[in-house]
Every structure is written in structure tokens, then in C-alpha cells.
C-alpha positions as a Markdown table, in Angstrom:
| # | Residue | x | y | z |
|---|---|---|---|---|
| 1 | Met | -30.2 | 13.1 | -12.0 |
| 2 | Tyr | -28.1 | 14.8 | -8.7 |
| 3 | Leu | -30.1 | 12.7 | -6.9 |
| 4 | Ser | -29.6 | 9.5 | -8.5 |
| 5 | Ile | -25.9 | 10.4 | -8.6 |
| 6 | Thr | -26.1 | 11.3 | -5.1 |
| 7 | Ile | -28.3 | 8.2 | -3.9 |
| 8 | Lys | -25.2 | 6.0 | -6.0 |
| 9 | Met | -22.7 | 7.7 | -4.3 |
| 10 | Val | -24.1 | 6.8 | -0.7 |
| 11 | Val | -24.7 | 3.1 | -1.8 |
| 12 | Gly | -21.2 | 2.7 | -3.1 |
| 13 | Leu | -19.8 | 4.2 | 0.0 |
| 14 | Val | -21.7 | 2.0 | 2.4 |
| 15 | Thr | -20.8 | -1.0 | 0.5 |
| 16 | Leu | -17.2 | -0.4 | 0.7 |
| 17 | Leu | -17.0 | 0.6 | 4.4 |
| 18 | Ala | -19.1 | -2.9 | 4.6 |
| 19 | Val | -16.7 | -4.7 | 2.5 |
| 20 | Thr | -14.0 | -3.4 | 4.5 |
| 21 | Arg | -15.0 | -4.6 | 7.7 |
| 22 | Leu | -16.0 | -8.1 | 5.7 |
| 23 | Leu | -12.0 | -8.3 | 5.3 |
| 24 | Gly | -10.9 | -7.6 | 8.9 |
| 25 | Lys | -9.0 | -5.3 | 10.6 |
| 26 | Lys | -5.6 | -5.7 | 8.8 |
| 27 | Glu | -2.7 | -3.3 | 7.7 |
| 28 | Leu | -2.1 | -2.5 | 4.1 |
| 29 | Ser | 0.9 | -4.8 | 4.1 |
| 30 | Gln | -1.5 | -7.7 | 5.4 |
| 31 | Val | -3.7 | -7.6 | 2.2 |
| 32 | Thr | -3.5 | -10.4 | -0.1 |
| 33 | Pro | -3.6 | -10.0 | -3.5 |
| 34 | Phe | -7.4 | -11.6 | -3.9 |
| 35 | Asp | -8.3 | -9.0 | -0.9 |
| 36 | Phe | -7.0 | -6.2 | -2.8 |
| 37 | Leu | -8.8 | -7.5 | -5.9 |
| 38 | Tyr | -12.1 | -7.6 | -4.2 |
| 39 | Ala | -12.1 | -3.6 | -3.3 |
| 40 | Val | -10.7 | -3.0 | -6.9 |
| 41 | Val | -13.3 | -4.5 | -8.5 |
| 42 | Leu | -16.1 | -3.0 | -6.3 |
| 43 | Gly | -15.0 | 0.2 | -6.4 |
| 44 | Gly | -14.7 | 0.0 | -10.3 |
| 45 | Ile | -18.6 | -1.3 | -10.3 |
| 46 | Val | -19.7 | 1.7 | -8.6 |
| 47 | Glu | -17.5 | 4.1 | -10.6 |
| 48 | Glu | -18.8 | 2.9 | -13.9 |
| 49 | Thr | -22.6 | 3.0 | -12.6 |
| 50 | Ile | -22.5 | 6.4 | -10.8 |
| 51 | Tyr | -22.5 | 8.6 | -14.0 |
| 52 | Asp | -24.4 | 6.2 | -16.5 |
| 53 | Asn | -28.3 | 7.4 | -16.3 |
| 54 | Lys | -29.5 | 4.1 | -17.5 |
| 55 | Val | -28.5 | 2.4 | -14.2 |
| 56 | Thr | -30.7 | 2.9 | -11.5 |
| 57 | Pro | -29.7 | 3.4 | -7.8 |
| 58 | Leu | -31.4 | 0.0 | -6.9 |
| 59 | Gln | -29.1 | -1.6 | -9.3 |
| 60 | Val | -26.2 | -0.1 | -7.8 |
| 61 | Ala | -27.3 | -1.7 | -4.6 |
| 62 | Tyr | -28.2 | -5.2 | -6.1 |
| 63 | Ser | -24.6 | -5.3 | -7.5 |
| 64 | Ala | -22.8 | -3.7 | -4.8 |
| 65 | Val | -24.6 | -6.1 | -2.3 |
| 66 | Leu | -24.0 | -9.1 | -4.7 |
| 67 | Trp | -20.2 | -8.8 | -4.9 |
| 68 | Gly | -20.0 | -8.1 | -1.2 |
| 69 | Gly | -22.1 | -11.4 | -0.4 |
| 70 | Leu | -19.7 | -13.1 | -2.8 |
| 71 | Ile | -16.8 | -12.0 | -0.8 |
| 72 | Tyr | -18.2 | -12.9 | 2.4 |
| 73 | Ile | -19.1 | -16.3 | 1.5 |
| 74 | Ile | -15.6 | -16.6 | -0.1 |
| 75 | Glu | -13.9 | -15.1 | 3.4 |
| 76 | Ile | -15.8 | -18.1 | 5.4 |
| 77 | Leu | -15.0 | -21.1 | 3.2 |
| 78 | Ala | -11.1 | -19.9 | 3.3 |
| 79 | Lys | -11.7 | -19.6 | 7.0 |
| 80 | Lys | -13.1 | -23.1 | 7.4 |
| 81 | Lys | -11.4 | -25.3 | 4.6 |
| 82 | Asn | -7.7 | -25.4 | 4.1 |
| 83 | Phe | -8.5 | -26.4 | 0.5 |
| 84 | Phe | -10.3 | -22.8 | -0.4 |
| 85 | Arg | -7.5 | -21.1 | 1.9 |
| 86 | Ser | -4.6 | -22.5 | -0.4 |
| 87 | Ile | -6.6 | -21.4 | -3.2 |
| 88 | Leu | -7.8 | -17.9 | -2.3 |
| 89 | Lys | -5.2 | -17.0 | 0.0 |
| 90 | Gly | -2.2 | -18.9 | -1.1 |
| 91 | Ser | 0.3 | -20.2 | 1.1 |
| 92 | Glu | 3.8 | -19.1 | 2.3 |
| 93 | Ser | 7.1 | -20.1 | 0.1 |
| 94 | Ile | 10.1 | -21.0 | 2.3 |
| 95 | Ile | 12.9 | -19.0 | 0.8 |
| 96 | Val | 15.8 | -20.2 | 2.9 |
| 97 | Lys | 15.6 | -23.3 | 4.9 |
| 98 | Asp | 18.5 | -24.1 | 7.5 |
| 99 | Gly | 20.4 | -21.4 | 6.1 |
| 100 | Lys | 20.4 | -22.8 | 2.4 |
| 101 | Leu | 18.7 | -20.6 | -0.4 |
| 102 | Asn | 15.9 | -22.5 | -2.3 |
| 103 | Val | 16.7 | -21.6 | -6.1 |
| 104 | Gly | 13.3 | -23.1 | -6.8 |
| 105 | Glu | 11.2 | -21.1 | -5.0 |
| 106 | Met | 12.7 | -17.7 | -5.9 |
| 107 | Gln | 12.0 | -18.5 | -9.5 |
| 108 | Lys | 8.6 | -19.8 | -8.6 |
| 109 | Asn | 7.6 | -16.5 | -7.1 |
| 110 | His | 9.8 | -14.2 | -9.5 |
| 111 | Leu | 11.6 | -13.1 | -6.9 |
| 112 | Glu | 15.2 | -11.8 | -7.9 |
| 113 | Met | 18.5 | -12.3 | -5.3 |
| 114 | Glu | 18.5 | -8.1 | -5.1 |
| 115 | Gln | 15.1 | -7.8 | -4.0 |
| 116 | Leu | 15.3 | -10.5 | -1.4 |
| 117 | Arg | 18.9 | -8.7 | -0.2 |
| 118 | Thr | 16.6 | -5.3 | -0.1 |
| 119 | Met | 13.9 | -7.0 | 1.8 |
| 120 | Leu | 16.6 | -8.5 | 4.1 |
| 121 | Arg | 18.4 | -5.0 | 4.6 |
| 122 | Gln | 15.0 | -3.2 | 5.5 |
| 123 | Arg | 15.0 | -5.7 | 8.5 |
| 124 | Gly | 18.3 | -5.0 | 9.5 |
| 125 | Ile | 19.7 | -8.0 | 8.2 |
| 126 | Phe | 22.8 | -7.5 | 5.9 |
| 127 | Ser | 24.2 | -10.9 | 5.2 |
| 128 | Met | 22.6 | -14.0 | 4.2 |
| 129 | Asn | 24.9 | -15.9 | 6.6 |
| 130 | Glu | 22.7 | -14.0 | 9.3 |
| 131 | Val | 19.6 | -16.2 | 7.8 |
| 132 | Lys | 18.5 | -19.6 | 9.3 |
| 133 | Tyr | 14.7 | -19.7 | 7.9 |
| 134 | Ala | 13.1 | -16.9 | 5.3 |
| 135 | Tyr | 9.6 | -17.2 | 4.7 |
| 136 | Leu | 7.8 | -15.2 | 1.5 |
| 137 | Glu | 3.9 | -14.3 | 3.0 |
| 138 | Thr | 1.1 | -14.7 | 1.1 |
| 139 | Asn | 1.0 | -11.0 | 1.3 |
| 140 | Gly | 4.5 | -10.5 | -0.2 |
| 141 | Gly | 6.2 | -9.7 | 3.3 |
| 142 | Leu | 9.2 | -11.6 | 4.5 |
| 143 | Ser | 9.3 | -13.3 | 8.1 |
| 144 | Val | 13.0 | -14.3 | 8.9 |
| 145 | Met | 14.5 | -16.2 | 11.8 |
| 146 | Lys | 18.3 | -15.5 | 12.3 |
| 147 | Tyr | 21.1 | -18.2 | 13.7 |
| 148 | Arg | 20.9 | -17.7 | 17.6 |
| 149 | Lys | 24.5 | -16.3 | 17.3 |
| 150 | Glu | 23.3 | -13.4 | 15.4 |
| 151 | Asp | 20.5 | -12.6 | 18.1 |
| 152 | Pro | 21.1 | -9.5 | 20.1 |
| 153 | Val | 22.4 | -9.8 | 23.5 |
| 154 | Thr | 19.2 | -9.7 | 26.1 |
| 155 | Pro | 19.1 | -9.4 | 30.1 |
| 156 | Glu | 18.0 | -13.0 | 30.0 |
| 157 | Met | 21.3 | -14.0 | 28.4 |
| 158 | Met | 23.4 | -12.3 | 30.7 |
| 159 | Gly | 21.5 | -13.8 | 33.9 |
| 160 | Met | 20.2 | -10.2 | 34.8 |
| 161 | Asp | 16.5 | -9.8 | 36.6 |
| 162 | Thr | 14.7 | -8.0 | 34.8 |
| 163 | Glu | 11.0 | -6.2 | 35.9 |
| 164 | Asp | 8.1 | -5.8 | 32.8 |
| 165 | Ile | 6.7 | -2.6 | 32.4 |
| 166 | Asp | 3.1 | -1.6 | 31.6 |
| 167 | Pro | 2.7 | 0.2 | 28.4 |
| 168 | Ser | 2.0 | 4.0 | 29.1 |
| 169 | Ile | -1.6 | 5.5 | 28.8 |
| 170 | Leu | -2.1 | 8.8 | 26.8 |
| 171 | Leu | -3.9 | 11.0 | 29.5 |
| 172 | Ile | -3.7 | 14.5 | 27.5 |
| 173 | Asp | -3.9 | 14.8 | 23.7 |
| 174 | Glu | -3.4 | 18.3 | 22.3 |
| 175 | Gly | -4.7 | 20.2 | 25.5 |
| 176 | Glu | -7.7 | 17.7 | 25.8 |
| 177 | Val | -8.0 | 15.1 | 28.8 |
| 178 | Val | -8.5 | 11.6 | 27.3 |
| 179 | Glu | -11.2 | 10.3 | 29.6 |
| 180 | Ser | -10.6 | 6.7 | 27.9 |
| 181 | Gly | -7.3 | 6.6 | 29.3 |
| 182 | Leu | -8.3 | 7.9 | 32.7 |
| 183 | Lys | -10.8 | 5.1 | 33.0 |
| 184 | Met | -7.9 | 2.6 | 31.9 |
| 185 | Val | -5.9 | 3.8 | 34.9 |
| 186 | Gly | -8.6 | 4.2 | 37.3 |
| 187 | Lys | -8.2 | 7.7 | 38.0 |
| 188 | Asp | -10.2 | 11.0 | 37.3 |
| 189 | Gly | -9.7 | 14.4 | 36.3 |
| 190 | Glu | -8.9 | 15.8 | 39.9 |
| 191 | Trp | -6.3 | 13.6 | 40.3 |
| 192 | Leu | -4.9 | 14.7 | 36.8 |
| 193 | Lys | -4.9 | 18.3 | 37.5 |
| 194 | Asp | -3.1 | 17.9 | 40.8 |
| 195 | Ser | -0.4 | 15.5 | 38.9 |
| 196 | Ile | 0.1 | 18.1 | 36.5 |
| 197 | Lys | 0.6 | 20.9 | 38.8 |
| 198 | Lys | 3.2 | 18.7 | 40.5 |
| 199 | Ala | 4.7 | 18.5 | 37.5 |
| 200 | Gly | 5.2 | 21.9 | 37.4 |
| 201 | Tyr | 2.3 | 22.6 | 34.6 |
| 202 | Asn | -0.6 | 24.7 | 35.6 |
| 203 | Asp | -2.9 | 24.5 | 32.9 |
| 204 | Ile | -3.9 | 21.2 | 30.4 |
| 205 | Lys | -4.4 | 23.3 | 27.4 |
| 206 | Asp | -0.8 | 24.3 | 27.1 |
| 207 | Ile | 0.3 | 20.4 | 27.0 |
| 208 | Phe | 0.6 | 18.8 | 23.7 |
| 209 | Cys | 0.6 | 15.4 | 25.0 |
| 210 | Ala | 1.1 | 13.5 | 28.4 |
| 211 | Glu | 1.6 | 10.0 | 28.9 |
| 212 | Trp | 1.6 | 8.4 | 31.9 |
| 213 | Ser | 2.5 | 4.7 | 33.5 |
| 214 | Glu | 2.6 | 3.4 | 37.0 |
| 215 | Lys | 6.6 | 2.6 | 36.9 |
| 216 | Glu | 8.0 | 5.3 | 34.8 |
| 217 | Gly | 5.3 | 8.3 | 35.8 |
| 218 | Phe | 4.8 | 11.0 | 33.4 |
| 219 | Tyr | 5.9 | 12.2 | 30.1 |
| 220 | Ile | 4.9 | 15.4 | 28.8 |
| 221 | Val | 5.6 | 17.7 | 25.9 |
| 222 | Thr | 4.3 | 21.1 | 25.8 |
| 223 | Tyr | 3.0 | 23.3 | 23.2 |
| 224 | Lys | 6.3 | 25.5 | 21.7 |
| 225 | Lys | 5.6 | 29.4 | 22.4 |
């Protein structure tokens, strides 16, 4: 009995991981209702069969593989055919167009005004007068385009010359050298040790994290003693 439960749980775990990979690298906020449904149903299949002695591990594997295969087919169809994509994934709704609120789309999506105002405030917008376009995405998120006059002033608008800065690279993480980071910057361990000493730190183990960029140099945080 215990062997059967173990095998079923392993099969379920492997299948859940496979389905997660099929859905792609999405943030939780990017998962559509259908994506969520896929995972919930698969989890239900595995859960219902783990402690059922009448269900064999082979049957669990078959059910999980069948469900995963169906998900894969649906994902392929959704990517290749707009017709399937609109049915399975849905399409965005234009809530605000050229500054005008679309009441029909609000009602269609069961979206209350206070809910919309809350979503706008979370994006730093506290007045509908600032909004030129607003799209309710398929994942429930809100994409907003403000009027240009409401945009923050940038150096480009002021005619200032600015120089782009590359992202910093993590070289030390919790007292350990990040080898992949050193490879990215084309440096080695000796360079890192010498650079740390020049910055006033003798032991890498004392450093909680250290970032480095070509333009800005090191950003170092040590453990508090």
C-alpha cells in the first residue's frame, strides 16, 4: 500500500512539473483562468487517486499523461490559431478609450467602478482624468496609457544628454562567490579578492552580498555583527 502511494505521488509530482513547463515561464499574475483550471483539475485527479486502492499507479500515470497531452494540444492550437486563442485565452477589453469610459465593457466584465479605481491607484493614478487608454487584460490585470501631459519629466524632454547604464551583476551572495556572475563580467576569483580588499573588506565570508557594474563599481553589504 505504501509503495503504491509513493509511486502515485511521484507520478503526480512529475506530471505537475511537466504541466508547469508546458504553461511556460509565467508570473502568477500572468496565468489566465484556463491555465489555472488546467493545474487545479490535474491536482484534483492526483489527489483523488492517491489513497484509492482500486486505482493503480499505471492508471494514475495514464490519467495524468492524458490530461497533460490534452493541455499541450490546446496550448499549441492557441498559439497557432487566433480562433482557438480567443476562445481558450480570451481577449483584452478596452475599458477606457481616448479618455472615455466604456460602461458596456465594465458591465460585460463585471467590473465595478471602485474596483477600477483601486487598480488605477495601484499604478499610481488617482484620477480618471489622467487616463487616455485602459485595457483589462486576459489575466485580470490592467494596462494603462496616460495622457502625455501626465507623464513624468524625463532628461530627454529637457534636452539633457544621458548615458545608459548596464545592470549590476551579483558577485557575492551570502558569503559565497557567484561563479556565473564572474563569468558574465569576464573576471576571476583573484580579481574579486583584490577588488574587495581595495574596498576595505578582507574576507568574502563577511559579505552578505556584493554587486558590481562597470560604471558604478561595487555595492557591498556586510553581515551585521
